[in-house]
PyMOL Python script that loads the backbone (N, CA, C, O; Angstrom):
from pymol import cmd

cmd.read_pdbstr("""\
ATOM      1  N   UNK A   1       0.818  -1.187   0.000  1.00  0.00           N
ATOM      2  CA  UNK A   1       0.000   0.000   0.000  1.00  0.00           C
ATOM      3  C   UNK A   1       0.871   1.264   0.000  1.00  0.00           C
ATOM      4  O   UNK A   1       0.600   2.231  -0.712  1.00  0.00           O
ATOM      5  N   UNK A   2       1.915   1.220   0.816  1.00  0.00           N
ATOM      6  CA  UNK A   2       2.818   2.368   0.891  1.00  0.00           C
ATOM      7  C   UNK A   2       3.501   2.613  -0.465  1.00  0.00           C
ATOM      8  O   UNK A   2       3.697   3.761  -0.863  1.00  0.00           O
ATOM      9  N   UNK A   3       3.861   1.536  -1.170  1.00  0.00           N
ATOM     10  CA  UNK A   3       4.484   1.668  -2.490  1.00  0.00           C
ATOM     11  C   UNK A   3       3.526   2.310  -3.485  1.00  0.00           C
ATOM     12  O   UNK A   3       3.942   3.128  -4.306  1.00  0.00           O
ATOM     13  N   UNK A   4       2.256   1.949  -3.419  1.00  0.00           N
ATOM     14  CA  UNK A   4       1.264   2.516  -4.327  1.00  0.00           C
ATOM     15  C   UNK A   4       1.102   4.009  -4.083  1.00  0.00           C
ATOM     16  O   UNK A   4       0.988   4.778  -5.038  1.00  0.00           O
ATOM     17  N   UNK A   5       1.090   4.429  -2.842  1.00  0.00           N
ATOM     18  CA  UNK A   5       0.960   5.854  -2.521  1.00  0.00           C
ATOM     19  C   UNK A   5       2.194   6.622  -2.979  1.00  0.00           C
ATOM     20  O   UNK A   5       2.074   7.709  -3.544  1.00  0.00           O
ATOM     21  N   UNK A   6       3.365   6.072  -2.743  1.00  0.00           N
ATOM     22  CA  UNK A   6       4.604   6.731  -3.194  1.00  0.00           C
ATOM     23  C   UNK A   6       4.651   6.845  -4.706  1.00  0.00           C
ATOM     24  O   UNK A   6       5.078   7.871  -5.236  1.00  0.00           O
ATOM     25  N   UNK A   7       4.218   5.805  -5.406  1.00  0.00           N
ATOM     26  CA  UNK A   7       4.200   5.845  -6.866  1.00  0.00           C
ATOM     27  C   UNK A   7       3.214   6.906  -7.351  1.00  0.00           C
ATOM     28  O   UNK A   7       3.503   7.626  -8.307  1.00  0.00           O
ATOM     29  N   UNK A   8       2.060   7.010  -6.706  1.00  0.00           N
ATOM     30  CA  UNK A   8       1.070   8.020  -7.074  1.00  0.00           C
ATOM     31  C   UNK A   8       1.634   9.430  -6.880  1.00  0.00           C
ATOM     32  O   UNK A   8       1.414  10.302  -7.720  1.00  0.00           O
ATOM     33  N   UNK A   9       2.347   9.656  -5.797  1.00  0.00           N
ATOM     34  CA  UNK A   9       2.907  10.979  -5.519  1.00  0.00           C
ATOM     35  C   UNK A   9       4.034  11.346  -6.478  1.00  0.00           C
ATOM     36  O   UNK A   9       4.257  12.527  -6.742  1.00  0.00           O
ATOM     37  N   UNK A  10       4.745  10.353  -7.003  1.00  0.00           N
ATOM     38  CA  UNK A  10       5.841  10.619  -7.944  1.00  0.00           C
ATOM     39  C   UNK A  10       5.363  10.799  -9.376  1.00  0.00           C
ATOM     40  O   UNK A  10       6.105  11.318 -10.209  1.00  0.00           O
ATOM     41  N   UNK A  11       4.155  10.387  -9.675  1.00  0.00           N
ATOM     42  CA  UNK A  11       3.648  10.467 -11.043  1.00  0.00           C
ATOM     43  C   UNK A  11       3.432  11.931 -11.432  1.00  0.00           C
ATOM     44  O   UNK A  11       2.849  12.702 -10.670  1.00  0.00           O
ATOM     45  N   UNK A  12       3.902  12.306 -12.614  1.00  0.00           N
ATOM     46  CA  UNK A  12       3.841  13.699 -13.048  1.00  0.00           C
ATOM     47  C   UNK A  12       3.028  13.893 -14.330  1.00  0.00           C
ATOM     48  O   UNK A  12       3.053  14.985 -14.897  1.00  0.00           O
ATOM     49  N   UNK A  13       2.326  12.899 -14.793  1.00  0.00           N
ATOM     50  CA  UNK A  13       1.545  13.041 -16.027  1.00  0.00           C
ATOM     51  C   UNK A  13       0.439  14.075 -15.874  1.00  0.00           C
ATOM     52  O   UNK A  13       0.224  14.880 -16.780  1.00  0.00           O
ATOM     53  N   UNK A  14      -0.256  14.070 -14.765  1.00  0.00           N
ATOM     54  CA  UNK A  14      -1.330  15.029 -14.529  1.00  0.00           C
ATOM     55  C   UNK A  14      -0.818  16.453 -14.461  1.00  0.00           C
ATOM     56  O   UNK A  14      -1.475  17.378 -14.940  1.00  0.00           O
ATOM     57  N   UNK A  15       0.336  16.630 -13.877  1.00  0.00           N
ATOM     58  CA  UNK A  15       0.933  17.958 -13.766  1.00  0.00           C
ATOM     59  C   UNK A  15       1.244  18.509 -15.154  1.00  0.00           C
ATOM     60  O   UNK A  15       1.014  19.690 -15.415  1.00  0.00           O
ATOM     61  N   UNK A  16       1.755  17.681 -16.031  1.00  0.00           N
ATOM     62  CA  UNK A  16       2.063  18.120 -17.393  1.00  0.00           C
ATOM     63  C   UNK A  16       0.793  18.529 -18.120  1.00  0.00           C
ATOM     64  O   UNK A  16       0.785  19.529 -18.838  1.00  0.00           O
ATOM     65  N   UNK A  17      -0.277  17.771 -17.944  1.00  0.00           N
ATOM     66  CA  UNK A  17      -1.540  18.104 -18.606  1.00  0.00           C
ATOM     67  C   UNK A  17      -2.067  19.441 -18.108  1.00  0.00           C
ATOM     68  O   UNK A  17      -2.573  20.238 -18.898  1.00  0.00           O
ATOM     69  N   UNK A  18      -1.955  19.696 -16.824  1.00  0.00           N
ATOM     70  CA  UNK A  18      -2.409  20.977 -16.273  1.00  0.00           C
ATOM     71  C   UNK A  18      -1.558  22.122 -16.819  1.00  0.00           C
ATOM     72  O   UNK A  18      -2.086  23.185 -17.148  1.00  0.00           O
ATOM     73  N   UNK A  19      -0.265  21.913 -16.917  1.00  0.00           N
ATOM     74  CA  UNK A  19       0.612  22.961 -17.458  1.00  0.00           C
ATOM     75  C   UNK A  19       0.276  23.260 -18.913  1.00  0.00           C
ATOM     76  O   UNK A  19       0.239  24.423 -19.313  1.00  0.00           O
ATOM     77  N   UNK A  20       0.031  22.221 -19.708  1.00  0.00           N
ATOM     78  CA  UNK A  20      -0.348  22.439 -21.104  1.00  0.00           C
ATOM     79  C   UNK A  20      -1.682  23.164 -21.197  1.00  0.00           C
ATOM     80  O   UNK A  20      -1.863  24.020 -22.063  1.00  0.00           O
ATOM     81  N   UNK A  21      -2.605  22.834 -20.324  1.00  0.00           N
ATOM     82  CA  UNK A  21      -3.898  23.518 -20.314  1.00  0.00           C
ATOM     83  C   UNK A  21      -3.764  24.990 -19.973  1.00  0.00           C
ATOM     84  O   UNK A  21      -4.391  25.836 -20.611  1.00  0.00           O
ATOM     85  N   UNK A  22      -2.955  25.299 -18.977  1.00  0.00           N
ATOM     86  CA  UNK A  22      -2.719  26.698 -18.610  1.00  0.00           C
ATOM     87  C   UNK A  22      -2.030  27.461 -19.737  1.00  0.00           C
ATOM     88  O   UNK A  22      -2.375  28.608 -20.020  1.00  0.00           O
ATOM     89  N   UNK A  23      -1.074  26.831 -20.364  1.00  0.00           N
ATOM     90  CA  UNK A  23      -0.368  27.463 -21.475  1.00  0.00           C
ATOM     91  C   UNK A  23      -1.315  27.753 -22.632  1.00  0.00           C
ATOM     92  O   UNK A  23      -1.277  28.838 -23.214  1.00  0.00           O
ATOM     93  N   UNK A  24      -2.164  26.788 -22.966  1.00  0.00           N
ATOM     94  CA  UNK A  24      -3.138  26.994 -24.045  1.00  0.00           C
ATOM     95  C   UNK A  24      -4.106  28.118 -23.685  1.00  0.00           C
ATOM     96  O   UNK A  24      -4.481  28.912 -24.547  1.00  0.00           O
ATOM     97  N   UNK A  25      -4.508  28.188 -22.434  1.00  0.00           N
ATOM     98  CA  UNK A  25      -5.401  29.265 -21.999  1.00  0.00           C
ATOM     99  C   UNK A  25      -4.754  30.631 -22.119  1.00  0.00           C
ATOM    100  O   UNK A  25      -5.392  31.581 -22.574  1.00  0.00           O
ATOM    101  N   UNK A  26      -3.506  30.744 -21.721  1.00  0.00           N
ATOM    102  CA  UNK A  26      -2.798  32.022 -21.830  1.00  0.00           C
ATOM    103  C   UNK A  26      -2.610  32.445 -23.281  1.00  0.00           C
ATOM    104  O   UNK A  26      -2.740  33.623 -23.611  1.00  0.00           O
ATOM    105  N   UNK A  27      -2.307  31.488 -24.142  1.00  0.00           N
ATOM    106  CA  UNK A  27      -2.164  31.804 -25.566  1.00  0.00           C
ATOM    107  C   UNK A  27      -3.494  32.281 -26.136  1.00  0.00           C
ATOM    108  O   UNK A  27      -3.527  33.229 -26.921  1.00  0.00           O
ATOM    109  N   UNK A  28      -4.589  31.635 -25.750  1.00  0.00           N
ATOM    110  CA  UNK A  28      -5.914  32.038 -26.230  1.00  0.00           C
ATOM    111  C   UNK A  28      -6.243  33.457 -25.779  1.00  0.00           C
ATOM    112  O   UNK A  28      -6.777  34.243 -26.561  1.00  0.00           O
ATOM    113  N   UNK A  29      -5.933  33.793 -24.536  1.00  0.00           N
ATOM    114  CA  UNK A  29      -6.199  35.144 -24.037  1.00  0.00           C
ATOM    115  C   UNK A  29      -5.371  36.164 -24.811  1.00  0.00           C
ATOM    116  O   UNK A  29      -5.875  37.233 -25.154  1.00  0.00           O
ATOM    117  N   UNK A  30      -4.123  35.850 -25.087  1.00  0.00           N
ATOM    118  CA  UNK A  30      -3.269  36.767 -25.852  1.00  0.00           C
ATOM    119  C   UNK A  30      -3.806  36.980 -27.258  1.00  0.00           C
ATOM    120  O   UNK A  30      -3.806  38.106 -27.757  1.00  0.00           O
ATOM    121  N   UNK A  31      -4.263  35.912 -27.902  1.00  0.00           N
ATOM    122  CA  UNK A  31      -4.803  36.030 -29.264  1.00  0.00           C
ATOM    123  C   UNK A  31      -6.078  36.861 -29.259  1.00  0.00           C
ATOM    124  O   UNK A  31      -6.251  37.737 -30.107  1.00  0.00           O
ATOM    125  N   UNK A  32      -6.967  36.596 -28.315  1.00  0.00           N
ATOM    126  CA  UNK A  32      -8.229  37.335 -28.252  1.00  0.00           C
ATOM    127  C   UNK A  32      -7.974  38.816 -28.002  1.00  0.00           C
ATOM    128  O   UNK A  32      -8.617  39.669 -28.613  1.00  0.00           O
ATOM    129  N   UNK A  33      -7.043  39.124 -27.109  1.00  0.00           N
ATOM    130  CA  UNK A  33      -6.720  40.527 -26.821  1.00  0.00           C
ATOM    131  C   UNK A  33      -6.138  41.223 -28.046  1.00  0.00           C
ATOM    132  O   UNK A  33      -6.532  42.342 -28.373  1.00  0.00           O
ATOM    133  N   UNK A  34      -5.211  40.568 -28.714  1.00  0.00           N
ATOM    134  CA  UNK A  34      -4.580  41.153 -29.899  1.00  0.00           C
ATOM    135  C   UNK A  34      -5.583  41.378 -31.016  1.00  0.00           C
ATOM    136  O   UNK A  34      -5.599  42.442 -31.636  1.00  0.00           O
ATOM    137  N   UNK A  35      -6.411  40.392 -31.272  1.00  0.00           N
ATOM    138  CA  UNK A  35      -7.411  40.530 -32.338  1.00  0.00           C
ATOM    139  C   UNK A  35      -8.396  41.637 -31.990  1.00  0.00           C
ATOM    140  O   UNK A  35      -8.819  42.389 -32.868  1.00  0.00           O
ATOM    141  N   UNK A  36      -8.765  41.742 -30.723  1.00  0.00           N
ATOM    142  CA  UNK A  36      -9.678  42.807 -30.307  1.00  0.00           C
ATOM    143  C   UNK A  36      -9.082  44.182 -30.528  1.00  0.00           C
ATOM    144  O   UNK A  36      -9.760  45.081 -31.026  1.00  0.00           O
ATOM    145  N   UNK A  37      -7.820  44.357 -30.165  1.00  0.00           N
ATOM    146  CA  UNK A  37      -7.173  45.660 -30.337  1.00  0.00           C
ATOM    147  C   UNK A  37      -6.963  46.004 -31.812  1.00  0.00           C
ATOM    148  O   UNK A  37      -7.251  47.121 -32.241  1.00  0.00           O
ATOM    149  N   UNK A  38      -6.470  45.055 -32.569  1.00  0.00           N
ATOM    150  CA  UNK A  38      -6.211  45.297 -33.990  1.00  0.00           C
ATOM    151  C   UNK A  38      -7.518  45.449 -34.755  1.00  0.00           C
ATOM    152  O   UNK A  38      -7.614  46.266 -35.670  1.00  0.00           O
ATOM    153  N   UNK A  39      -8.529  44.662 -34.379  1.00  0.00           N
ATOM    154  CA  UNK A  39      -9.817  44.716 -35.066  1.00  0.00           C
ATOM    155  C   UNK A  39     -10.462  46.083 -34.975  1.00  0.00           C
ATOM    156  O   UNK A  39     -11.004  46.585 -35.959  1.00  0.00           O
ATOM    157  N   UNK A  40     -10.409  46.688 -33.798  1.00  0.00           N
ATOM    158  CA  UNK A  40     -10.999  48.018 -33.634  1.00  0.00           C
ATOM    159  C   UNK A  40     -10.273  49.063 -34.460  1.00  0.00           C
ATOM    160  O   UNK A  40     -10.909  49.904 -35.094  1.00  0.00           O
ATOM    161  N   UNK A  41      -8.967  49.020 -34.460  1.00  0.00           N
ATOM    162  CA  UNK A  41      -8.186  49.991 -35.231  1.00  0.00           C
ATOM    163  C   UNK A  41      -8.350  49.763 -36.733  1.00  0.00           C
ATOM    164  O   UNK A  41      -8.402  50.718 -37.509  1.00  0.00           O
ATOM    165  N   UNK A  42      -8.429  48.512 -37.135  1.00  0.00           N
ATOM    166  CA  UNK A  42      -8.616  48.201 -38.550  1.00  0.00           C
ATOM    167  C   UNK A  42      -9.975  48.698 -39.032  1.00  0.00           C
ATOM    168  O   UNK A  42     -10.096  49.180 -40.158  1.00  0.00           O
ATOM    169  N   UNK A  43     -10.987  48.583 -38.195  1.00  0.00           N
ATOM    170  CA  UNK A  43     -12.305  49.090 -38.545  1.00  0.00           C
ATOM    171  C   UNK A  43     -12.249  50.602 -38.738  1.00  0.00           C
ATOM    172  O   UNK A  43     -12.865  51.124 -39.668  1.00  0.00           O
ATOM    173  N   UNK A  44     -11.529  51.310 -37.884  1.00  0.00           N
ATOM    174  CA  UNK A  44     -11.385  52.760 -38.025  1.00  0.00           C
ATOM    175  C   UNK A  44     -10.721  53.122 -39.350  1.00  0.00           C
ATOM    176  O   UNK A  44     -11.124  54.088 -39.998  1.00  0.00           O
ATOM    177  N   UNK A  45      -9.724  52.370 -39.754  1.00  0.00           N
ATOM    178  CA  UNK A  45      -9.037  52.625 -41.026  1.00  0.00           C
ATOM    179  C   UNK A  45     -10.002  52.464 -42.191  1.00  0.00           C
ATOM    180  O   UNK A  45     -10.012  53.288 -43.105  1.00  0.00           O
ATOM    181  N   UNK A  46     -10.816  51.408 -42.169  1.00  0.00           N
ATOM    182  CA  UNK A  46     -11.764  51.199 -43.259  1.00  0.00           C
ATOM    183  C   UNK A  46     -12.843  52.282 -43.289  1.00  0.00           C
ATOM    184  O   UNK A  46     -13.307  52.650 -44.368  1.00  0.00           O
ATOM    185  N   UNK A  47     -13.243  52.792 -42.146  1.00  0.00           N
ATOM    186  CA  UNK A  47     -14.222  53.888 -42.110  1.00  0.00           C
ATOM    187  C   UNK A  47     -13.621  55.141 -42.739  1.00  0.00           C
ATOM    188  O   UNK A  47     -14.298  55.843 -43.491  1.00  0.00           O
ATOM    189  N   UNK A  48     -12.362  55.424 -42.440  1.00  0.00           N
ATOM    190  CA  UNK A  48     -11.688  56.593 -43.033  1.00  0.00           C
ATOM    191  C   UNK A  48     -11.586  56.434 -44.548  1.00  0.00           C
ATOM    192  O   UNK A  48     -11.857  57.376 -45.292  1.00  0.00           O
ATOM    193  N   UNK A  49     -11.198  55.249 -45.002  1.00  0.00           N
ATOM    194  CA  UNK A  49     -11.081  55.006 -46.439  1.00  0.00           C
ATOM    195  C   UNK A  49     -12.447  55.153 -47.110  1.00  0.00           C
ATOM    196  O   UNK A  49     -12.546  55.760 -48.177  1.00  0.00           O
ATOM    197  N   UNK A  50     -13.492  54.610 -46.503  1.00  0.00           N
ATOM    198  CA  UNK A  50     -14.840  54.706 -47.080  1.00  0.00           C
ATOM    199  C   UNK A  50     -15.281  56.162 -47.162  1.00  0.00           C
ATOM    200  O   UNK A  50     -15.875  56.575 -48.159  1.00  0.00           O
ATOM    201  N   UNK A  51     -14.998  56.941 -46.128  1.00  0.00           N
ATOM    202  CA  UNK A  51     -15.386  58.357 -46.122  1.00  0.00           C
ATOM    203  C   UNK A  51     -14.668  59.117 -47.252  1.00  0.00           C
ATOM    204  O   UNK A  51     -15.279  59.930 -47.946  1.00  0.00           O
ATOM    205  N   UNK A  52     -13.395  58.848 -47.424  1.00  0.00           N
ATOM    206  CA  UNK A  52     -12.642  59.537 -48.471  1.00  0.00           C
ATOM    207  C   UNK A  52     -13.105  59.100 -49.862  1.00  0.00           C
ATOM    208  O   UNK A  52     -13.166  59.922 -50.776  1.00  0.00           O
ATOM    209  N   UNK A  53     -13.427  57.830 -50.031  1.00  0.00           N
ATOM    210  CA  UNK A  53     -13.917  57.349 -51.329  1.00  0.00           C
ATOM    211  C   UNK A  53     -15.300  57.920 -51.631  1.00  0.00           C
ATOM    212  O   UNK A  53     -15.606  58.218 -52.786  1.00  0.00           O
ATOM    213  N   UNK A  54     -16.128  58.074 -50.616  1.00  0.00           N
ATOM    214  CA  UNK A  54     -17.444  58.706 -50.827  1.00  0.00           C
ATOM    215  C   UNK A  54     -17.289  60.140 -51.262  1.00  0.00           C
ATOM    216  O   UNK A  54     -18.067  60.626 -52.083  1.00  0.00           O
ATOM    217  N   UNK A  55     -16.283  60.839 -50.718  1.00  0.00           N
ATOM    218  CA  UNK A  55     -16.028  62.233 -51.112  1.00  0.00           C
ATOM    219  C   UNK A  55     -15.545  62.339 -52.542  1.00  0.00           C
ATOM    220  O   UNK A  55     -15.882  63.300 -53.233  1.00  0.00           O
ATOM    221  N   UNK A  56     -14.763  61.375 -53.005  1.00  0.00           N
ATOM    222  CA  UNK A  56     -14.258  61.382 -54.371  1.00  0.00           C
ATOM    223  C   UNK A  56     -15.377  61.069 -55.354  1.00  0.00           C
ATOM    224  O   UNK A  56     -15.452  61.670 -56.426  1.00  0.00           O
ATOM    225  N   UNK A  57     -16.245  60.133 -54.995  1.00  0.00           N
ATOM    226  CA  UNK A  57     -17.335  59.728 -55.883  1.00  0.00           C
ATOM    227  C   UNK A  57     -18.380  60.822 -56.033  1.00  0.00           C
ATOM    228  O   UNK A  57     -19.046  60.898 -57.065  1.00  0.00           O
ATOM    229  N   UNK A  58     -18.537  61.672 -55.021  1.00  0.00           N
ATOM    230  CA  UNK A  58     -19.537  62.748 -55.080  1.00  0.00           C
ATOM    231  C   UNK A  58     -18.989  63.862 -55.913  1.00  0.00           C
ATOM    232  O   UNK A  58     -19.659  64.878 -56.102  1.00  0.00           O
TER     233      UNK A  58
END
""", "prot")
cmd.dss("prot")
cmd.show_as("cartoon", "prot")
cmd.util.cbc("prot")
cmd.orient("prot")
């Protein structure tokens, strides 16, 4: 019984899975933040271009 408990405490497979999960979560947050920031600025650029093209067409 003592050997089984010691083996369970030495096992690190679960720890690796948790680390990979945390890493994937952090990467997802970084991507979402970046896309949100760039998306808003990109929308502003397209609005400016549309406004200038409307002025040329008129």
